[in-house]
Each structure stands twice: as structure tokens, then as C-alpha cells.
DRENMAR-196488 format. One line per 10 residues: number of its first residue (from 0); their letters; for each residue z negated, x, y negated of N, C-alpha, C. Coordinates in nm, 2 decimals. Each point is the difference from the previous one (the first is absolute). Layout:
N
NUM	a	Z:X:Y:Z:X:Y:Z:X:Y | ...
end
This chain:
96
0	madvyilyss	-3.54:-8.76:0.26:0.12:-0.05:0.06:0.11:0.11:-0.02 | 0.10:0.00:0.10:0.10:0.10:0.00:0.14:-0.06:-0.03 | 0.09:0.08:-0.05:0.14:-0.04:-0.03:0.10:0.08:0.09 | 0.11:-0.07:0.03:0.11:0.07:0.05:0.11:0.00:-0.11 | 0.06:0.11:-0.02:0.10:0.01:-0.11:0.12:0.08:0.04 | 0.11:-0.03:-0.07:0.12:0.07:0.02:0.05:0.05:-0.13 | 0.02:0.13:-0.01:0.06:0.06:-0.13:0.14:0.04:0.03 | 0.08:0.00:-0.11:0.14:0.04:0.00:0.03:0.11:-0.10 | 0.07:0.10:0.05:0.05:0.11:-0.09:0.15:-0.01:-0.01 | 0.05:-0.03:-0.12:0.15:0.00:-0.02:0.05:0.14:0.01
10	eldryyigsc	-0.08:0.10:-0.04:0.04:0.14:0.01:0.04:0.04:0.14 | -0.09:-0.04:0.10:0.02:0.03:0.14:0.07:-0.11:0.08 | 0.01:-0.12:-0.07:0.05:-0.12:0.07:-0.08:-0.02:0.13 | -0.13:0.01:-0.01:-0.09:-0.01:0.12:-0.12:-0.09:-0.04 | -0.06:-0.05:0.11:-0.12:-0.08:-0.01:-0.12:0.08:0.05 | -0.11:-0.03:-0.05:-0.13:0.05:0.05:-0.09:-0.12:0.03 | -0.05:0.00:0.12:-0.09:-0.11:0.04:-0.14:0.06:0.02 | -0.09:-0.08:-0.06:-0.14:0.05:0.01:-0.10:-0.11:0.00 | -0.13:0.03:0.01:-0.11:-0.10:-0.01:-0.11:0.08:-0.06 | -0.09:-0.08:-0.07:-0.11:0.06:-0.06:-0.10:-0.10:-0.05
20	lnfeerfkeh	-0.12:0.05:-0.04:-0.10:-0.09:-0.05:0.01:-0.03:-0.15 | 0.06:0.09:-0.07:0.02:-0.01:-0.15:0.14:0.03:-0.04 | 0.09:-0.09:-0.01:0.14:0.02:-0.02:0.02:0.07:-0.14 | -0.06:-0.04:-0.10:0.02:0.06:-0.13:-0.03:0.15:0.00 | -0.11:0.04:0.06:-0.04:0.14:0.01:0.10:0.07:0.09 | 0.04:-0.05:0.11:0.09:0.06:0.10:0.14:0.02:-0.06 | 0.05:-0.10:-0.07:0.13:0.00:-0.07:0.00:0.12:-0.10 | -0.11:0.01:-0.08:-0.01:0.11:-0.09:0.01:0.13:0.06 | -0.07:0.01:0.12:0.01:0.13:0.08:0.14:0.03:0.04 | 0.07:-0.10:0.04:0.14:0.02:0.04:0.08:0.06:-0.12
30	lekkmknsfs	-0.01:-0.07:-0.12:0.07:0.04:-0.11:-0.04:0.14:-0.05 | -0.12:0.04:0.01:-0.05:0.13:-0.04:0.01:0.10:0.10 | 0.06:-0.03:0.12:0.02:0.09:0.11:-0.13:0.07:0.04 | -0.10:-0.07:0.02:-0.13:0.05:0.04:0.00:0.07:0.14 | 0.08:-0.05:0.09:0.01:0.05:0.13:0.13:0.09:0.00 | -0.01:0.13:-0.02:0.11:0.08:-0.03:0.10:0.01:0.11 | -0.04:-0.01:0.13:0.09:0.01:0.11:0.04:-0.14:0.06 | -0.03:-0.11:-0.07:0.03:-0.13:0.05:0.14:-0.04:-0.02 | 0.05:-0.10:0.07:0.14:-0.05:-0.02:0.01:-0.05:-0.14 | -0.10:-0.07:-0.05:0.02:-0.06:-0.14:0.01:0.10:-0.11
40	skadywtmyy	-0.05:0.13:0.03:0.01:0.10:-0.11:0.14:0.05:-0.01 | 0.10:-0.04:0.08:0.14:0.05:-0.01:0.07:-0.07:-0.11 | -0.05:-0.11:-0.05:0.07:-0.08:-0.11:-0.09:0.01:-0.13 | 0.07:0.00:-0.11:-0.07:0.01:-0.13:-0.05:-0.14:-0.04 | 0.06:-0.10:0.05:-0.04:-0.14:-0.04:0.01:-0.10:0.11 | -0.10:-0.08:0.01:0.01:-0.11:0.10:-0.03:-0.13:-0.07 | 0.06:-0.11:0.05:-0.02:-0.13:-0.05:-0.06:-0.09:0.11 | -0.09:-0.09:-0.04:-0.06:-0.09:0.10:0.10:-0.10:0.04 | 0.04:0.00:0.13:0.10:-0.09:0.05:-0.06:-0.13:0.05 | -0.12:0.02:0.07:-0.06:-0.12:0.07:-0.15:0.04:0.02
50	kyeglgfkqa	-0.09:-0.10:-0.02:-0.14:0.02:0.03:-0.06:-0.13:0.06 | -0.08:0.02:0.10:-0.07:-0.12:0.05:-0.15:0.04:0.00 | -0.08:-0.08:-0.07:-0.14:0.03:-0.02:-0.09:-0.09:0.09 | -0.13:0.05:0.01:-0.10:-0.08:0.06:-0.01:0.01:0.15 | 0.04:0.11:0.06:-0.01:0.02:0.14:-0.12:0.08:0.04 | -0.05:-0.01:0.12:-0.10:0.09:0.05:0.07:0.14:0.01 | -0.09:0.10:-0.01:0.06:0.14:0.01:0.07:0.03:0.12 | -0.06:-0.03:0.12:0.07:0.03:0.13:0.13:-0.09:0.01 | 0.00:-0.12:-0.04:0.11:-0.09:0.00:0.11:0.06:-0.09 | -0.03:0.05:-0.12:0.10:0.05:-0.09:0.06:0.13:0.07
60	rlieqhiknm	-0.08:0.08:0.06:0.06:0.12:0.07:0.09:-0.04:0.11 | -0.03:-0.10:0.08:0.08:-0.04:0.11:0.14:-0.06:-0.05 | -0.01:-0.08:-0.11:0.12:-0.05:-0.06:0.09:0.11:-0.06 | -0.06:0.09:-0.06:0.07:0.12:-0.06:0.07:0.07:0.12 | -0.07:0.03:0.11:0.07:0.07:0.11:0.11:-0.08:0.06 | -0.02:-0.14:0.01:0.11:-0.08:0.05:0.12:0.01:-0.08 | -0.01:-0.01:-0.13:0.11:0.01:-0.09:0.07:0.14:0.01 | -0.08:0.10:0.01:0.06:0.14:0.01:0.07:0.01:0.14 | -0.05:-0.06:0.10:0.06:0.01:0.13:0.13:-0.07:0.01 | 0.02:-0.10:-0.09:0.13:-0.08:0.00:0.11:0.09:-0.04
70	ksrkfiadik	-0.02:0.10:-0.09:0.10:0.09:-0.05:0.12:-0.07:-0.05 | -0.02:-0.10:-0.08:0.11:-0.09:-0.04:-0.01:-0.03:-0.15 | 0.10:0.03:-0.07:0.01:-0.04:-0.14:0.02:-0.15:-0.01 | 0.07:-0.06:0.10:0.02:-0.14:0.00:-0.14:-0.08:0.02 | -0.08:0.06:0.09:-0.13:-0.06:0.02:-0.08:0.00:-0.12 | 0.00:0.11:-0.07:-0.07:0.02:-0.13:0.04:-0.11:-0.10 | 0.14:-0.01:-0.01:0.05:-0.10:-0.10:-0.04:-0.14:0.05 | 0.00:-0.03:0.13:-0.03:-0.13:0.05:-0.15:-0.03:-0.03 | -0.09:0.10:0.01:-0.14:-0.03:-0.03:-0.01:-0.05:-0.14 | 0.07:0.05:-0.09:-0.01:-0.04:-0.14:0.06:-0.14:-0.02
80	shpaimerli	0.11:-0.03:0.06:0.07:-0.12:-0.02:-0.04:-0.12:0.09 | -0.07:0.03:0.10:-0.04:-0.10:0.10:-0.15:0.02:0.03 | -0.09:-0.07:-0.08:-0.14:0.02:0.01:-0.06:-0.03:0.14 | 0.07:-0.08:0.08:-0.04:-0.04:0.13:-0.01:0.12:0.09 | 0.08:0.10:-0.02:-0.01:0.13:0.08:-0.14:0.06:-0.02 | -0.04:0.01:-0.12:-0.14:0.06:-0.02:-0.10:-0.09:0.06 | 0.01:-0.13:-0.02:-0.10:-0.09:0.06:-0.01:0.02:0.15 | 0.12:0.02:0.07:0.00:0.02:0.14:-0.07:0.14:0.04 | 0.02:0.10:-0.08:-0.07:0.13:0.02:-0.15:-0.02:-0.02 | -0.04:-0.07:-0.10:-0.14:-0.02:-0.02:-0.07:-0.07:0.12
90	lkykad	0.07:-0.10:0.05:-0.05:-0.07:0.12:0.00:0.09:0.12 | 0.10:0.08:0.02:0.01:0.09:0.11:-0.11:0.10:0.00 | -0.03:0.05:-0.12:-0.11:0.11:-0.01:-0.12:-0.06:-0.07 | -0.03:-0.12:0.04:-0.12:-0.07:-0.06:-0.13:0.08:0.03 | -0.08:0.01:-0.10:-0.12:0.08:0.02:-0.10:-0.08:0.09 | -0.06:0.08:0.09:-0.10:-0.06:0.09:-0.13:-0.03:-0.06
end
């Protein structure tokens, strides 16, 4: 199963939105800057802001892209404070 996650860097005051099959491993990669030219390597430290687990891989990727396309800090905050938003995204991108 896949996860959709949002990380926050107070250093950059920016969010990072991603999806993966193994969050603990992927989060460690972000912190260790495994991908040298990636956006997440610009910050020295990230905190987990939000995570939703148990999605299909394709579904997680589509939800990740939807959140990125919104380009809205308010939308990110709303996802965390209003669980119904994520539930609607899960239904919208329901796995076939």
C-alpha cells in the first residue's frame, strides 16, 4: 500500500508533497538528502506535516499531483484540519 505525505521545512517555510510505498524509508532519504538535486535537498530538516496511508500506488500518485496542482498553502492546511477533503480525493481517484 502507498502513502501520500506532506513535509514542512521551517528553514524554507515551504511544503513538500510526495507519495511512496514505504514512508519511513522515503522520509529518511529526504533527511539524508539522497537525491542531491531534488527540492527536498534544499533544506537541512523536514518535519512530517501530514500523512495518509493505505492507498493504491496509482491512487496515491494522482492525489499527490492533485495537491501539487492546487498550489495553495491554504489547501494543504485544510487537508490536515478537514479530513473530508482527503476522503473526497480518495473517492475522486478511486482505484479501478
